[in-house]
CHARMM internal coordinates of N, CA and C (Angstrom, degrees):
IC EDIT
DIST 1 N 1 CA 1.4410
DIST 1 CA 1 C 1.5291
ANGL 1 N 1 CA 1 C 108.67
DIST 1 C 2 N 1.3156
ANGL 1 CA 1 C 2 N 116.01
DIHE 1 N 1 CA 1 C 2 N 135.62
DIST 2 N 2 CA 1.4666
ANGL 1 C 2 N 2 CA 122.15
DIHE 1 CA 1 C 2 N 2 CA 177.02
DIST 2 CA 2 C 1.5218
ANGL 2 N 2 CA 2 C 108.13
DIHE 1 C 2 N 2 CA 2 C -128.05
DIST 2 C 3 N 1.3168
ANGL 2 CA 2 C 3 N 116.09
DIHE 2 N 2 CA 2 C 3 N 132.30
DIST 3 N 3 CA 1.4639
ANGL 2 C 3 N 3 CA 121.56
DIHE 2 CA 2 C 3 N 3 CA 174.99
DIST 3 CA 3 C 1.5204
ANGL 3 N 3 CA 3 C 108.59
DIHE 2 C 3 N 3 CA 3 C -122.48
DIST 3 C 4 N 1.3281
ANGL 3 CA 3 C 4 N 115.31
DIHE 3 N 3 CA 3 C 4 N 141.93
DIST 4 N 4 CA 1.4626
ANGL 3 C 4 N 4 CA 123.06
DIHE 3 CA 3 C 4 N 4 CA -178.69
DIST 4 CA 4 C 1.5254
ANGL 4 N 4 CA 4 C 108.11
DIHE 3 C 4 N 4 CA 4 C -120.79
DIST 4 C 5 N 1.3335
ANGL 4 CA 4 C 5 N 115.45
DIHE 4 N 4 CA 4 C 5 N 131.58
DIST 5 N 5 CA 1.4596
ANGL 4 C 5 N 5 CA 121.17
DIHE 4 CA 4 C 5 N 5 CA -178.74
DIST 5 CA 5 C 1.5257
ANGL 5 N 5 CA 5 C 109.99
DIHE 4 C 5 N 5 CA 5 C -124.44
DIST 5 C 6 N 1.3183
ANGL 5 CA 5 C 6 N 116.08
DIHE 5 N 5 CA 5 C 6 N 142.28
DIST 6 N 6 CA 1.4667
ANGL 5 C 6 N 6 CA 122.87
DIHE 5 CA 5 C 6 N 6 CA 173.22
DIST 6 CA 6 C 1.5236
ANGL 6 N 6 CA 6 C 107.41
DIHE 5 C 6 N 6 CA 6 C -89.54
DIST 6 C 7 N 1.3393
ANGL 6 CA 6 C 7 N 116.74
DIHE 6 N 6 CA 6 C 7 N 131.66
DIST 7 N 7 CA 1.4628
ANGL 6 C 7 N 7 CA 120.81
DIHE 6 CA 6 C 7 N 7 CA -179.88
DIST 7 CA 7 C 1.5273
ANGL 7 N 7 CA 7 C 109.85
DIHE 6 C 7 N 7 CA 7 C -132.60
DIST 7 C 8 N 1.3230
ANGL 7 CA 7 C 8 N 115.29
DIHE 7 N 7 CA 7 C 8 N 178.85
DIST 8 N 8 CA 1.4705
ANGL 7 C 8 N 8 CA 120.53
DIHE 7 CA 7 C 8 N 8 CA 172.21
DIST 8 CA 8 C 1.5295
ANGL 8 N 8 CA 8 C 110.61
DIHE 7 C 8 N 8 CA 8 C -119.28
DIST 8 C 9 N 1.3388
ANGL 8 CA 8 C 9 N 116.45
DIHE 8 N 8 CA 8 C 9 N 24.70
DIST 9 N 9 CA 1.4670
ANGL 8 C 9 N 9 CA 121.77
DIHE 8 CA 8 C 9 N 9 CA 175.60
DIST 9 CA 9 C 1.5308
ANGL 9 N 9 CA 9 C 107.29
DIHE 8 C 9 N 9 CA 9 C -66.29
DIST 9 C 10 N 1.3306
ANGL 9 CA 9 C 10 N 117.40
DIHE 9 N 9 CA 9 C 10 N 130.05
DIST 10 N 10 CA 1.4707
ANGL 9 C 10 N 10 CA 120.41
DIHE 9 CA 9 C 10 N 10 CA -170.38
DIST 10 CA 10 C 1.5214
ANGL 10 N 10 CA 10 C 115.15
DIHE 9 C 10 N 10 CA 10 C -105.16
DIST 10 C 11 N 1.3220
ANGL 10 CA 10 C 11 N 117.95
DIHE 10 N 10 CA 10 C 11 N -28.52
DIST 11 N 11 CA 1.4681
ANGL 10 C 11 N 11 CA 118.17
DIHE 10 CA 10 C 11 N 11 CA -173.60
DIST 11 CA 11 C 1.5259
ANGL 11 N 11 CA 11 C 111.49
DIHE 10 C 11 N 11 CA 11 C -138.32
DIST 11 C 12 N 1.3193
ANGL 11 CA 11 C 12 N 114.95
DIHE 11 N 11 CA 11 C 12 N 171.92
DIST 12 N 12 CA 1.4615
ANGL 11 C 12 N 12 CA 120.17
DIHE 11 CA 11 C 12 N 12 CA -174.83
DIST 12 CA 12 C 1.5239
ANGL 12 N 12 CA 12 C 112.99
DIHE 11 C 12 N 12 CA 12 C -66.36
DIST 12 C 13 N 1.3235
ANGL 12 CA 12 C 13 N 117.92
DIHE 12 N 12 CA 12 C 13 N -32.29
DIST 13 N 13 CA 1.4678
ANGL 12 C 13 N 13 CA 120.20
DIHE 12 CA 12 C 13 N 13 CA 178.41
DIST 13 CA 13 C 1.5270
ANGL 13 N 13 CA 13 C 110.87
DIHE 12 C 13 N 13 CA 13 C -66.24
DIST 13 C 14 N 1.3274
ANGL 13 CA 13 C 14 N 116.72
DIHE 13 N 13 CA 13 C 14 N -44.74
DIST 14 N 14 CA 1.4627
ANGL 13 C 14 N 14 CA 120.42
DIHE 13 CA 13 C 14 N 14 CA 176.84
DIST 14 CA 14 C 1.5304
ANGL 14 N 14 CA 14 C 110.50
DIHE 13 C 14 N 14 CA 14 C -62.58
DIST 14 C 15 N 1.3201
ANGL 14 CA 14 C 15 N 115.81
DIHE 14 N 14 CA 14 C 15 N -42.88
DIST 15 N 15 CA 1.4710
ANGL 14 C 15 N 15 CA 120.18
DIHE 14 CA 14 C 15 N 15 CA 179.42
DIST 15 CA 15 C 1.5282
ANGL 15 N 15 CA 15 C 110.68
DIHE 14 C 15 N 15 CA 15 C -61.41
DIST 15 C 16 N 1.3246
ANGL 15 CA 15 C 16 N 117.21
DIHE 15 N 15 CA 15 C 16 N -43.99
DIST 16 N 16 CA 1.4639
ANGL 15 C 16 N 16 CA 121.05
DIHE 15 CA 15 C 16 N 16 CA 179.64
DIST 16 CA 16 C 1.5214
ANGL 16 N 16 CA 16 C 110.88
DIHE 15 C 16 N 16 CA 16 C -61.86
DIST 16 C 17 N 1.3254
ANGL 16 CA 16 C 17 N 117.57
DIHE 16 N 16 CA 16 C 17 N -38.61
DIST 17 N 17 CA 1.4614
ANGL 16 C 17 N 17 CA 122.21
DIHE 16 CA 16 C 17 N 17 CA 179.06
DIST 17 CA 17 C 1.5325
ANGL 17 N 17 CA 17 C 110.43
DIHE 16 C 17 N 17 CA 17 C -63.98
DIST 17 C 18 N 1.3197
ANGL 17 CA 17 C 18 N 116.75
DIHE 17 N 17 CA 17 C 18 N -44.14
DIST 18 N 18 CA 1.4688
ANGL 17 C 18 N 18 CA 121.00
DIHE 17 CA 17 C 18 N 18 CA 179.05
DIST 18 CA 18 C 1.5219
ANGL 18 N 18 CA 18 C 110.56
DIHE 17 C 18 N 18 CA 18 C -66.68
DIST 18 C 19 N 1.3258
ANGL 18 CA 18 C 19 N 117.11
DIHE 18 N 18 CA 18 C 19 N -44.28
DIST 19 N 19 CA 1.4687
ANGL 18 C 19 N 19 CA 120.47
DIHE 18 CA 18 C 19 N 19 CA 179.55
DIST 19 CA 19 C 1.5287
ANGL 19 N 19 CA 19 C 110.55
DIHE 18 C 19 N 19 CA 19 C -60.34
DIST 19 C 20 N 1.3156
ANGL 19 CA 19 C 20 N 117.80
DIHE 19 N 19 CA 19 C 20 N -41.96
DIST 20 N 20 CA 1.4634
ANGL 19 C 20 N 20 CA 121.31
DIHE 19 CA 19 C 20 N 20 CA 178.27
DIST 20 CA 20 C 1.5296
ANGL 20 N 20 CA 20 C 110.96
DIHE 19 C 20 N 20 CA 20 C -59.43
DIST 20 C 21 N 1.3211
ANGL 20 CA 20 C 21 N 116.49
DIHE 20 N 20 CA 20 C 21 N -45.18
DIST 21 N 21 CA 1.4721
ANGL 20 C 21 N 21 CA 120.16
DIHE 20 CA 20 C 21 N 21 CA 179.11
DIST 21 CA 21 C 1.5209
ANGL 21 N 21 CA 21 C 110.98
DIHE 20 C 21 N 21 CA 21 C -63.42
DIST 21 C 22 N 1.3320
ANGL 21 CA 21 C 22 N 116.99
DIHE 21 N 21 CA 21 C 22 N -41.67
DIST 22 N 22 CA 1.4553
ANGL 21 C 22 N 22 CA 120.35
DIHE 21 CA 21 C 22 N 22 CA -179.16
DIST 22 CA 22 C 1.5247
ANGL 22 N 22 CA 22 C 112.08
DIHE 21 C 22 N 22 CA 22 C -71.05
DIST 22 C 23 N 1.3258
ANGL 22 CA 22 C 23 N 117.38
DIHE 22 N 22 CA 22 C 23 N -33.04
DIST 23 N 23 CA 1.4634
ANGL 22 C 23 N 23 CA 121.02
DIHE 22 CA 22 C 23 N 23 CA 178.83
DIST 23 CA 23 C 1.5285
ANGL 23 N 23 CA 23 C 111.61
DIHE 22 C 23 N 23 CA 23 C -64.88
DIST 23 C 24 N 1.3399
ANGL 23 CA 23 C 24 N 117.67
DIHE 23 N 23 CA 23 C 24 N -27.69
DIST 24 N 24 CA 1.4620
ANGL 23 C 24 N 24 CA 120.79
DIHE 23 CA 23 C 24 N 24 CA 175.37
DIST 24 CA 24 C 1.5283
ANGL 24 N 24 CA 24 C 110.76
DIHE 23 C 24 N 24 CA 24 C -66.10
DIST 24 C 25 N 1.3332
ANGL 24 CA 24 C 25 N 115.85
DIHE 24 N 24 CA 24 C 25 N -33.81
DIST 25 N 25 CA 1.4643
ANGL 24 C 25 N 25 CA 120.87
DIHE 24 CA 24 C 25 N 25 CA 179.36
DIST 25 CA 25 C 1.5232
ANGL 25 N 25 CA 25 C 112.04
DIHE 24 C 25 N 25 CA 25 C -84.61
DIST 25 C 26 N 1.3293
ANGL 25 CA 25 C 26 N 115.94
DIHE 25 N 25 CA 25 C 26 N -34.77
DIST 26 N 26 CA 1.4681
ANGL 25 C 26 N 26 CA 121.94
DIHE 25 CA 25 C 26 N 26 CA -173.29
DIST 26 CA 26 C 1.5272
ANGL 26 N 26 CA 26 C 110.51
DIHE 25 C 26 N 26 CA 26 C -130.92
DIST 26 C 27 N 1.3214
ANGL 26 CA 26 C 27 N 118.11
DIHE 26 N 26 CA 26 C 27 N 68.76
DIST 27 N 27 CA 1.4649
ANGL 26 C 27 N 27 CA 120.71
DIHE 26 CA 26 C 27 N 27 CA -172.15
DIST 27 CA 27 C 1.5282
ANGL 27 N 27 CA 27 C 114.85
DIHE 26 C 27 N 27 CA 27 C -65.53
DIST 27 C 28 N 1.3159
ANGL 27 CA 27 C 28 N 118.20
DIHE 27 N 27 CA 27 C 28 N -22.26
DIST 28 N 28 CA 1.4597
ANGL 27 C 28 N 28 CA 120.77
DIHE 27 CA 27 C 28 N 28 CA -177.96
DIST 28 CA 28 C 1.5267
ANGL 28 N 28 CA 28 C 113.50
DIHE 27 C 28 N 28 CA 28 C -97.11
DIST 28 C 29 N 1.3155
ANGL 28 CA 28 C 29 N 116.96
DIHE 28 N 28 CA 28 C 29 N -1.46
DIST 29 N 29 CA 1.4583
ANGL 28 C 29 N 29 CA 121.68
DIHE 28 CA 28 C 29 N 29 CA -177.24
DIST 29 CA 29 C 1.5277
ANGL 29 N 29 CA 29 C 111.52
DIHE 28 C 29 N 29 CA 29 C -88.85
DIST 29 C 30 N 1.3258
ANGL 29 CA 29 C 30 N 115.42
DIHE 29 N 29 CA 29 C 30 N 153.12
DIST 30 N 30 CA 1.4607
ANGL 29 C 30 N 30 CA 121.81
DIHE 29 CA 29 C 30 N 30 CA 172.50
DIST 30 CA 30 C 1.5329
ANGL 30 N 30 CA 30 C 106.83
DIHE 29 C 30 N 30 CA 30 C -90.40
DIST 30 C 31 N 1.3321
ANGL 30 CA 30 C 31 N 116.44
DIHE 30 N 30 CA 30 C 31 N 122.37
DIST 31 N 31 CA 1.4606
ANGL 30 C 31 N 31 CA 121.94
DIHE 30 CA 30 C 31 N 31 CA -175.35
DIST 31 CA 31 C 1.5183
ANGL 31 N 31 CA 31 C 108.51
DIHE 30 C 31 N 31 CA 31 C -129.99
DIST 31 C 32 N 1.3457
ANGL 31 CA 31 C 32 N 116.49
DIHE 31 N 31 CA 31 C 32 N 127.84
DIST 32 N 32 CA 1.4585
ANGL 31 C 32 N 32 CA 119.29
DIHE 31 CA 31 C 32 N 32 CA 177.02
DIST 32 CA 32 C 1.5292
ANGL 32 N 32 CA 32 C 111.16
DIHE 31 C 32 N 32 CA 32 C -155.06
DIST 32 C 33 N 1.3230
ANGL 32 CA 32 C 33 N 114.42
DIHE 32 N 32 CA 32 C 33 N 165.23
DIST 33 N 33 CA 1.4579
ANGL 32 C 33 N 33 CA 122.62
DIHE 32 CA 32 C 33 N 33 CA 177.72
DIST 33 CA 33 C 1.5141
ANGL 33 N 33 CA 33 C 110.26
DIHE 32 C 33 N 33 CA 33 C -114.82
DIST 33 C 34 N 1.3217
ANGL 33 CA 33 C 34 N 115.96
DIHE 33 N 33 CA 33 C 34 N 149.27
DIST 34 N 34 CA 1.4622
ANGL 33 C 34 N 34 CA 122.67
DIHE 33 CA 33 C 34 N 34 CA 166.33
DIST 34 CA 34 C 1.5268
ANGL 34 N 34 CA 34 C 105.85
DIHE 33 C 34 N 34 CA 34 C -115.93
DIST 34 C 35 N 1.3241
ANGL 34 CA 34 C 35 N 115.32
DIHE 34 N 34 CA 34 C 35 N 92.45
DIST 35 N 35 CA 1.4616
ANGL 34 C 35 N 35 CA 120.72
DIHE 34 CA 34 C 35 N 35 CA -177.22
DIST 35 CA 35 C 1.5259
ANGL 35 N 35 CA 35 C 112.08
DIHE 34 C 35 N 35 CA 35 C -77.30
DIST 35 C 36 N 1.3338
ANGL 35 CA 35 C 36 N 117.55
DIHE 35 N 35 CA 35 C 36 N -12.37
DIST 36 N 36 CA 1.4636
ANGL 35 C 36 N 36 CA 121.13
DIHE 35 CA 35 C 36 N 36 CA 176.79
DIST 36 CA 36 C 1.5245
ANGL 36 N 36 CA 36 C 111.46
DIHE 35 C 36 N 36 CA 36 C -78.46
DIST 36 C 37 N 1.3195
ANGL 36 CA 36 C 37 N 117.11
DIHE 36 N 36 CA 36 C 37 N -22.95
DIST 37 N 37 CA 1.4610
ANGL 36 C 37 N 37 CA 122.26
DIHE 36 CA 36 C 37 N 37 CA 178.44
DIST 37 CA 37 C 1.5267
ANGL 37 N 37 CA 37 C 109.29
DIHE 36 C 37 N 37 CA 37 C -71.06
DIST 37 C 38 N 1.3060
ANGL 37 CA 37 C 38 N 116.89
DIHE 37 N 37 CA 37 C 38 N 145.06
DIST 38 N 38 CA 1.4722
ANGL 37 C 38 N 38 CA 120.41
DIHE 37 CA 37 C 38 N 38 CA -179.11
DIST 38 CA 38 C 1.5224
ANGL 38 N 38 CA 38 C 112.59
DIHE 37 C 38 N 38 CA 38 C -62.90
DIST 38 C 39 N 1.3304
ANGL 38 CA 38 C 39 N 117.53
DIHE 38 N 38 CA 38 C 39 N -22.63
DIST 39 N 39 CA 1.4659
ANGL 38 C 39 N 39 CA 121.98
DIHE 38 CA 38 C 39 N 39 CA 179.50
DIST 39 CA 39 C 1.5243
ANGL 39 N 39 CA 39 C 113.17
DIHE 38 C 39 N 39 CA 39 C -94.23
DIST 39 C 40 N 1.3512
ANGL 39 CA 39 C 40 N 117.01
DIHE 39 N 39 CA 39 C 40 N 5.60
DIST 40 N 40 CA 1.4777
ANGL 39 C 40 N 40 CA 120.95
DIHE 39 CA 39 C 40 N 40 CA -179.78
DIST 40 CA 40 C 1.5299
ANGL 40 N 40 CA 40 C 109.82
DIHE 39 C 40 N 40 CA 40 C 45.21
DIST 40 C 41 N 1.3190
ANGL 40 CA 40 C 41 N 114.98
DIHE 40 N 40 CA 40 C 41 N 58.53
DIST 41 N 41 CA 1.4526
ANGL 40 C 41 N 41 CA 124.38
DIHE 40 CA 40 C 41 N 41 CA -168.71
DIST 41 CA 41 C 1.5326
ANGL 41 N 41 CA 41 C 112.80
DIHE 40 C 41 N 41 CA 41 C -66.39
DIST 41 C 42 N 1.3226
ANGL 41 CA 41 C 42 N 114.67
DIHE 41 N 41 CA 41 C 42 N 131.73
DIST 42 N 42 CA 1.4545
ANGL 41 C 42 N 42 CA 123.77
DIHE 41 CA 41 C 42 N 42 CA 169.40
DIST 42 CA 42 C 1.5217
ANGL 42 N 42 CA 42 C 105.96
DIHE 41 C 42 N 42 CA 42 C -103.92
DIST 42 C 43 N 1.3361
ANGL 42 CA 42 C 43 N 116.50
DIHE 42 N 42 CA 42 C 43 N 124.05
DIST 43 N 43 CA 1.4633
ANGL 42 C 43 N 43 CA 121.78
DIHE 42 CA 42 C 43 N 43 CA -178.10
DIST 43 CA 43 C 1.5286
ANGL 43 N 43 CA 43 C 108.41
DIHE 42 C 43 N 43 CA 43 C -117.74
DIST 43 C 44 N 1.3312
ANGL 43 CA 43 C 44 N 115.13
DIHE 43 N 43 CA 43 C 44 N 128.99
DIST 44 N 44 CA 1.4580
ANGL 43 C 44 N 44 CA 120.87
DIHE 43 CA 43 C 44 N 44 CA 179.62
DIST 44 CA 44 C 1.5219
ANGL 44 N 44 CA 44 C 108.31
DIHE 43 C 44 N 44 CA 44 C -126.95
DIST 44 C 45 N 1.3269
ANGL 44 CA 44 C 45 N 115.34
DIHE 44 N 44 CA 44 C 45 N 127.44
DIST 45 N 45 CA 1.4570
ANGL 44 C 45 N 45 CA 121.31
DIHE 44 CA 44 C 45 N 45 CA -178.81
DIST 45 CA 45 C 1.5218
ANGL 45 N 45 CA 45 C 109.43
DIHE 44 C 45 N 45 CA 45 C -123.20
DIST 45 C 46 N 1.3324
ANGL 45 CA 45 C 46 N 116.19
DIHE 45 N 45 CA 45 C 46 N 128.83
DIST 46 N 46 CA 1.4488
ANGL 45 C 46 N 46 CA 121.08
DIHE 45 CA 45 C 46 N 46 CA 178.54
DIST 46 CA 46 C 1.5161
ANGL 46 N 46 CA 46 C 110.95
DIHE 45 C 46 N 46 CA 46 C 159.99
DIST 46 C 47 N 1.3098
ANGL 46 CA 46 C 47 N 115.88
DIHE 46 N 46 CA 46 C 47 N -178.64
DIST 47 N 47 CA 1.4593
ANGL 46 C 47 N 47 CA 122.53
DIHE 46 CA 46 C 47 N 47 CA -179.02
DIST 47 CA 47 C 1.5214
ANGL 47 N 47 CA 47 C 109.31
DIHE 46 C 47 N 47 CA 47 C -97.14
DIST 47 C 48 N 1.3239
ANGL 47 CA 47 C 48 N 115.87
DIHE 47 N 47 CA 47 C 48 N 136.64
DIST 48 N 48 CA 1.4607
ANGL 47 C 48 N 48 CA 119.96
DIHE 47 CA 47 C 48 N 48 CA 174.08
DIST 48 CA 48 C 1.5156
ANGL 48 N 48 CA 48 C 114.57
DIHE 47 C 48 N 48 CA 48 C 82.99
DIST 48 C 49 N 1.3245
ANGL 48 CA 48 C 49 N 117.35
DIHE 48 N 48 CA 48 C 49 N 37.38
DIST 49 N 49 CA 1.4642
ANGL 48 C 49 N 49 CA 120.87
DIHE 48 CA 48 C 49 N 49 CA 177.99
DIST 49 CA 49 C 1.5240
ANGL 49 N 49 CA 49 C 108.58
DIHE 48 C 49 N 49 CA 49 C -78.54
DIST 49 C 50 N 1.3225
ANGL 49 CA 49 C 50 N 115.61
DIHE 49 N 49 CA 49 C 50 N 127.19
DIST 50 N 50 CA 1.4688
ANGL 49 C 50 N 50 CA 121.10
DIHE 49 CA 49 C 50 N 50 CA 178.16
DIST 50 CA 50 C 1.5267
ANGL 50 N 50 CA 50 C 106.88
DIHE 49 C 50 N 50 CA 50 C -109.87
DIST 50 C 51 N 1.3279
ANGL 50 CA 50 C 51 N 115.27
DIHE 50 N 50 CA 50 C 51 N 104.32
DIST 51 N 51 CA 1.4569
ANGL 50 C 51 N 51 CA 121.27
DIHE 50 CA 50 C 51 N 51 CA -170.13
DIST 51 CA 51 C 1.5217
ANGL 51 N 51 CA 51 C 114.09
DIHE 50 C 51 N 51 CA 51 C -56.61
DIST 51 C 52 N 1.3234
ANGL 51 CA 51 C 52 N 117.88
DIHE 51 N 51 CA 51 C 52 N -44.07
DIST 52 N 52 CA 1.4596
ANGL 51 C 52 N 52 CA 118.82
DIHE 51 CA 51 C 52 N 52 CA -176.62
DIST 52 CA 52 C 1.5333
ANGL 52 N 52 CA 52 C 111.91
DIHE 51 C 52 N 52 CA 52 C -65.99
DIST 52 C 53 N 1.3215
ANGL 52 CA 52 C 53 N 117.81
DIHE 52 N 52 CA 52 C 53 N -29.71
DIST 53 N 53 CA 1.4678
ANGL 52 C 53 N 53 CA 120.73
DIHE 52 CA 52 C 53 N 53 CA 177.22
DIST 53 CA 53 C 1.5297
ANGL 53 N 53 CA 53 C 109.93
DIHE 52 C 53 N 53 CA 53 C -69.60
DIST 53 C 54 N 1.3212
ANGL 53 CA 53 C 54 N 116.69
DIHE 53 N 53 CA 53 C 54 N -40.54
DIST 54 N 54 CA 1.4668
ANGL 53 C 54 N 54 CA 121.27
DIHE 53 CA 53 C 54 N 54 CA 176.58
DIST 54 CA 54 C 1.5194
ANGL 54 N 54 CA 54 C 109.75
DIHE 53 C 54 N 54 CA 54 C -60.99
DIST 54 C 55 N 1.3196
ANGL 54 CA 54 C 55 N 116.14
DIHE 54 N 54 CA 54 C 55 N -50.24
DIST 55 N 55 CA 1.4636
ANGL 54 C 55 N 55 CA 121.37
DIHE 54 CA 54 C 55 N 55 CA -177.78
DIST 55 CA 55 C 1.5237
ANGL 55 N 55 CA 55 C 110.78
DIHE 54 C 55 N 55 CA 55 C -61.07
DIST 55 C 56 N 1.3244
ANGL 55 CA 55 C 56 N 117.93
DIHE 55 N 55 CA 55 C 56 N -45.65
DIST 56 N 56 CA 1.4637
ANGL 55 C 56 N 56 CA 121.60
DIHE 55 CA 55 C 56 N 56 CA 179.77
DIST 56 CA 56 C 1.5276
ANGL 56 N 56 CA 56 C 111.56
DIHE 55 C 56 N 56 CA 56 C -62.85
DIST 56 C 57 N 1.3267
ANGL 56 CA 56 C 57 N 117.15
DIHE 56 N 56 CA 56 C 57 N -37.34
DIST 57 N 57 CA 1.4692
ANGL 56 C 57 N 57 CA 121.13
DIHE 56 CA 56 C 57 N 57 CA 179.63
DIST 57 CA 57 C 1.5207
ANGL 57 N 57 CA 57 C 110.56
DIHE 56 C 57 N 57 CA 57 C -66.69
DIST 57 C 58 N 1.3102
ANGL 57 CA 57 C 58 N 117.36
DIHE 57 N 57 CA 57 C 58 N -45.69
DIST 58 N 58 CA 1.4741
ANGL 57 C 58 N 58 CA 121.11
DIHE 57 CA 57 C 58 N 58 CA -179.95
DIST 58 CA 58 C 1.5238
ANGL 58 N 58 CA 58 C 110.09
DIHE 57 C 58 N 58 CA 58 C -65.57
DIST 58 C 59 N 1.3169
ANGL 58 CA 58 C 59 N 117.51
DIHE 58 N 58 CA 58 C 59 N -44.45
DIST 59 N 59 CA 1.4703
ANGL 58 C 59 N 59 CA 121.18
DIHE 58 CA 58 C 59 N 59 CA 177.60
DIST 59 CA 59 C 1.5325
ANGL 59 N 59 CA 59 C 110.15
DIHE 58 C 59 N 59 CA 59 C -61.60
DIST 59 C 60 N 1.3211
ANGL 59 CA 59 C 60 N 116.54
DIHE 59 N 59 CA 59 C 60 N -38.85
DIST 60 N 60 CA 1.4637
ANGL 59 C 60 N 60 CA 121.06
DIHE 59 CA 59 C 60 N 60 CA 177.77
DIST 60 CA 60 C 1.5229
ANGL 60 N 60 CA 60 C 113.12
DIHE 59 C 60 N 60 CA 60 C -62.25
DIST 60 C 61 N 1.3289
ANGL 60 CA 60 C 61 N 117.13
DIHE 60 N 60 CA 60 C 61 N -24.36
DIST 61 N 61 CA 1.4667
ANGL 60 C 61 N 61 CA 121.99
DIHE 60 CA 60 C 61 N 61 CA 176.05
DIST 61 CA 61 C 1.5307
ANGL 61 N 61 CA 61 C 111.45
DIHE 60 C 61 N 61 CA 61 C -85.41
DIST 61 C 62 N 1.3405
ANGL 61 CA 61 C 62 N 117.22
DIHE 61 N 61 CA 61 C 62 N -1.28
DIST 62 N 62 CA 1.4587
ANGL 61 C 62 N 62 CA 121.28
DIHE 61 CA 61 C 62 N 62 CA 175.40
DIST 62 CA 62 C 1.5202
ANGL 62 N 62 CA 62 C 115.51
DIHE 61 C 62 N 62 CA 62 C 97.69
DIST 62 C 63 N 1.3380
ANGL 62 CA 62 C 63 N 116.92
DIHE 62 N 62 CA 62 C 63 N 18.04
DIST 63 N 63 CA 1.4621
ANGL 62 C 63 N 63 CA 120.45
DIHE 62 CA 62 C 63 N 63 CA -178.15
DIST 63 CA 63 C 1.5157
ANGL 63 N 63 CA 63 C 110.83
DIHE 62 C 63 N 63 CA 63 C -121.69
DIST 63 C 64 N 1.3091
ANGL 63 CA 63 C 64 N 114.72
DIHE 63 N 63 CA 63 C 64 N 159.39
DIST 64 N 64 CA 1.4745
ANGL 63 C 64 N 64 CA 120.41
DIHE 63 CA 63 C 64 N 64 CA 174.04
DIST 64 CA 64 C 1.5192
ANGL 64 N 64 CA 64 C 108.43
DIHE 63 C 64 N 64 CA 64 C -81.77
DIST 64 C 65 N 1.3168
ANGL 64 CA 64 C 65 N 116.14
DIHE 64 N 64 CA 64 C 65 N 149.69
DIST 65 N 65 CA 1.4602
ANGL 64 C 65 N 65 CA 120.40
DIHE 64 CA 64 C 65 N 65 CA 179.65
DIST 65 CA 65 C 1.5217
ANGL 65 N 65 CA 65 C 108.97
DIHE 64 C 65 N 65 CA 65 C -158.95
DIST 65 C 66 N 1.3391
ANGL 65 CA 65 C 66 N 115.11
DIHE 65 N 65 CA 65 C 66 N 129.97
DIST 66 N 66 CA 1.4612
ANGL 65 C 66 N 66 CA 118.99
DIHE 65 CA 65 C 66 N 66 CA 172.81
DIST 66 CA 66 C 1.5242
ANGL 66 N 66 CA 66 C 109.22
DIHE 65 C 66 N 66 CA 66 C -148.59
DIST 66 C 67 N 1.3127
ANGL 66 CA 66 C 67 N 114.96
DIHE 66 N 66 CA 66 C 67 N 152.38
DIST 67 N 67 CA 1.4524
ANGL 66 C 67 N 67 CA 122.29
DIHE 66 CA 66 C 67 N 67 CA -177.93
DIST 67 CA 67 C 1.5167
ANGL 67 N 67 CA 67 C 109.78
DIHE 66 C 67 N 67 CA 67 C -69.32
DIST 67 C 68 N 1.3316
ANGL 67 CA 67 C 68 N 117.08
DIHE 67 N 67 CA 67 C 68 N 132.86
DIST 68 N 68 CA 1.4619
ANGL 67 C 68 N 68 CA 121.70
DIHE 67 CA 67 C 68 N 68 CA 173.45
DIST 68 CA 68 C 1.5167
ANGL 68 N 68 CA 68 C 108.64
DIHE 67 C 68 N 68 CA 68 C -94.92
DIST 68 C 69 N 1.3104
ANGL 68 CA 68 C 69 N 116.18
DIHE 68 N 68 CA 68 C 69 N 137.05
DIST 69 N 69 CA 1.4825
ANGL 68 C 69 N 69 CA 120.98
DIHE 68 CA 68 C 69 N 69 CA 179.59
DIST 69 CA 69 C 1.4910
ANGL 69 N 69 CA 69 C 110.69
DIHE 68 C 69 N 69 CA 69 C -98.46
END
COOR INIT
IC SEED 1 N 1 CA 1 C
IC BUILD
C-alpha cells in the first residue's frame, strides 16, 4: 500500500523532523518527501497505513497535510 500526501514542508530539516515523528508510529514503513514537487509530497509505503493518524501527526508538527487522490 502506498499513500501520497500534499504538505507545506519546505526544507530538508523540516522533512527530517516529520519523518522522525512518523517513524515512531510506523517503524517498518518507507517514508520520504519529494520537496522538489510543487505539492511537497510525503510518500508512505507499507501495510496498515491509517491516513488520519498521518495527517494528525504532520499537523501536530505545525504543517498542513492532506491526502492526494
